[in-house]
C-alpha positions in Angstrom: 128.3 90.3 109.0 132.4 90.1 108.6 132.5 87.7 111.4 129.6 85.6 109.7 131.5 85.5 106.5 134.5 84.3 108.4 132.6 81.7 110.2 131.5 80.5 106.7 135.0 80.6 105.2 136.6 78.5 108.2 133.4 76.0 107.5 134.5 75.7 104.0 137.4 75.1 104.7 137.1 72.0 106.9 134.3 70.7 104.6 131.2 71.9 106.1 129.4 73.0 102.6 125.7 72.3 103.5 124.9 74.9 106.3 127.3 77.4 104.5 125.3 77.7 101.6 122.0 78.8 103.6 124.4 81.5 105.2 125.8 82.7 102.0 122.3 83.1 101.0 121.0 85.0 104.0 124.1 87.4 104.0 123.2 88.0 100.4 119.5 88.8 100.9 120.4 90.9 104.0 123.2 93.0 101.6 120.6 93.0 98.9 117.6 94.1 100.8 117.9 97.7 100.6 118.8 97.6 97.0 115.3 95.6 96.0 115.5 97.6 92.9 118.5 95.9 91.2 119.5 92.2 90.4 121.2 90.5 92.9 124.6 89.5 92.1 127.4 88.2 94.4 131.2 87.7 93.5 132.7 84.8 95.0 136.4 86.1 95.5 137.4 84.0 98.1 138.9 80.5 96.9 136.9 78.8 99.6 133.4 80.4 98.7 132.8 78.4 95.6 133.1 75.3 97.8 129.6 76.0 99.0 128.1 75.5 95.7 130.0 71.9 94.7 127.2 71.2 91.7 128.7 74.7 90.4 132.1 74.9 90.8 133.2 75.1 87.4 130.9 77.4 86.3 131.8 80.9 85.9 128.2 82.6 86.5 125.4 80.7 88.1 122.0 81.6 89.4 120.7 80.4 92.9 117.4 81.2 94.6 117.2 84.4 92.5 120.8 85.6 93.2 123.4 85.4 90.6 127.1 84.5 91.4 130.3 85.1 89.8 132.8 82.9 90.5 136.4 84.2 90.3 138.1 81.0 90.4 136.3 79.6 87.4 136.8 83.0 85.4 140.6 82.9 86.5 140.9 79.0 85.0 139.1 79.8 82.3 141.1 82.7 81.4 144.3 80.6 82.0 142.9 77.6 79.9 142.2 79.5 77.0 145.6 81.6 77.1 147.4 78.4 77.4 145.3 76.8 74.9 145.6 79.5 72.3 142.2 80.3 72.3 140.9 83.7 71.7 140.3 85.9 75.1 136.8 87.0 75.7 136.1 90.3 74.5 136.6 93.0 76.9 133.5 94.0 78.6 131.5 90.5 77.6 130.8 88.2 80.5 132.0 84.6 80.1 129.8 81.5 79.1 128.6 80.1 82.3 128.9 76.7 81.3 132.0 76.1 79.2 135.7 76.8 80.0 136.8 76.5 76.4 
């Protein structure tokens, strides 16, 4: 599985997003197969992984094919923006809005 993830990341670095979306979905499905009673959630912590989902790059949280993805890059950008703009930070333990940066 690790080699597959590294191959996906390398592909995203060279702009090959289309095939890598399917690979990421397959990796998530295989990872969650044994835990079928839980809601699948994946944290995209590598800065390249959100590139597989260009339509959702600015979203902090999004759903695709029944799997929820947390985009750590967008979450960090949102926090930095809110801090620099003097906007109140999200309350501890809350999930940021999936659509808006502000």
